[in-house]
C-alpha angles and dihedrals in degrees: 000000000000123000090187140345131191138178131201120214095206110007108100089353092290106330118184120214128185143173127214128219090227105037111209095195112055094198091059123079087193142330138256141203117215109224093215094057116108093237096045096108093046093047092047090051091052092047093050093047091052091049092050094048094037087231133156125268138185116216124200115192143173105243098186111123093241089067098049116120112260092213093080140037088222119084106266105175123211116252114242096178143351125212129192 
């Protein structure tokens, strides 16, 4: 599932970014979860469970440049939903 995942204790208030081995959105280098979003904890729990079980996940993301993560010069797109 995940090629890499990282979390920041202070940047963005605790943003989580990750990359997938099989990237479903070609315009996105990776994906990110904004810690201030209402669904952050639920999405993080789903992401962690998929990593632990080595399961499959479907990521839907907003690939418009205004929603790219500011923590990287690469295009990390904000997650809009996760599906198991």
